[in-house]
N, C-alpha and C positions, 0 to 999 in steps of 0.2 A: 419673251420674257414676259410677259403677259400670260402665255399659255403656263410658263412654270407657275408664275404664280396663281395660279389659278386649278392649277390641279389638284383632283383629292387625292394623291397619294404622299402620306406622311411619309418624311426620313427621319427617322429615330438612329441618335448615333449608339454606337455598340459599347454596352458597357466594357469598361476596362476592363483586360485582365487580369486575371489575381497575381499580383505578385509573388516571389516567394517568404517573402517574410510574412505572408497570408498562408501560404500552404503551409510553412514551417511549425508556423504555432498551433496550427494543427493535428500536422504530421507527432509532434513533438508529445504530444499527448496520448498515440496509440502507439503500440508498440509492433517490432513484426511479427507476423503468426510464424516464422520458417527458423530467424534465430533468437537464439536465450537470453533476454533481456533486454532487447535490443533497439530504442525508439525509432521507430518509421522514419523521421527525418533525417538521420545519421545513418541509417543502417546502408552499405556500401554495397547489396546486393541489386540485381537488373529486377525483379522483381519488388524489391522497394524501390525502386526507381519510376515502375508502374503504376505502385499504388498511388505516388506525390502525385506523378500527372491526374492517375483517376480522379484525386481532393480539387487538383487544379480544374480538370475539366466540371465536378458536381458545384466549388464554388463560382466559375463563372455561370455555370444553370442556377443561381440562384441559392444551393440548398446551404443551410446552416449547418455551424457545427456540430448542435444537437444530433439533427438526420446524416450528416456523415456518419460521426460517432457511433451513430446508431445503424448504419448501413456494415459498419465492419466488422462490428458485435453480431450481427445476424449472419454474414458470411464467415467468422471466424472464432466467435466465441469470446466469452467477458475478457478471455488471457490479453487480447488485444487493447484491454484498456490499460491505461497508466494507472489511474485509481479504481480500485475495486467498486462496484458499484454498489448500495447500501440495500440488500435484501438478502434472504435467505441468510447461510452461517454467515456470508460476509461482515455482518454485525462485530461478530465475534473479531473481526481482525482489529475494527476500530475500538470496541469494549476494552478487548483483555490488555493493554498493556495500560491503561491509568488504571484498572483492579488493579494488576498487577502491581505495581508502582505506590498505591495507595495503600494495600498490604504488609507492604515492604518496609514504607512507614511506619504501620500501626505496628506490628511485629518489632521494629528497631526501639520506638518510644517505651513499648511495654517492658522488654529487656534493659535499657536504659533503667526505668520507674524499677524494677526488680532490682539491679543490682546496686543501685544509687539507696533502698533502703536497709536491703543486709549486705549490704558492701565493707563492713569492720570483721564481720564473722570468717576468718579464714578456715575454722575448723571445718573441714570435709566430712561429715558422717559419712563409714563405711555398711553398706548393704547388710542385712543379716542373714548368711549364711550355716544353717544349724551342722550341714556336714563340716564347715572346715573349722566353726567351734569347737566338733566334735575332736576334728584331727587336733587341734590348736592344746585341748584339754588332755590326749594322749600323748600328746609330746612333752610337755609338761610335767603326767605323772611317770614320765620314764627319768623323768632326774632325778 
């Protein structure tokens, strides 16, 4: 027993294996590079099962969520990310919807303002066309 206490070897406990929830939390943010619009955590193909095991191995080696995501982006491109990264033309994906909504609201408000200012005037003025005026005058002269 004394030799065990005096031994210079230190035994360390192995960190617990990542749970399925840990793996699925990361896999849910990634999309299958093979299937169309299928999150990696629910994709049934064998390749996705292998990728989930790869995520489990990476987690047990101490990789962070960002490192795992970067690994998949390096291997398969930005299309594996659930959210497009904020770089390049991807900014348009984030800026376009609010801009379109704001323009729609501004257009609607200006249209409502214009209709409330001239709402009692029901008479619509026809655009003047010299050819039509001449035809109408000729028809009146025939009578």
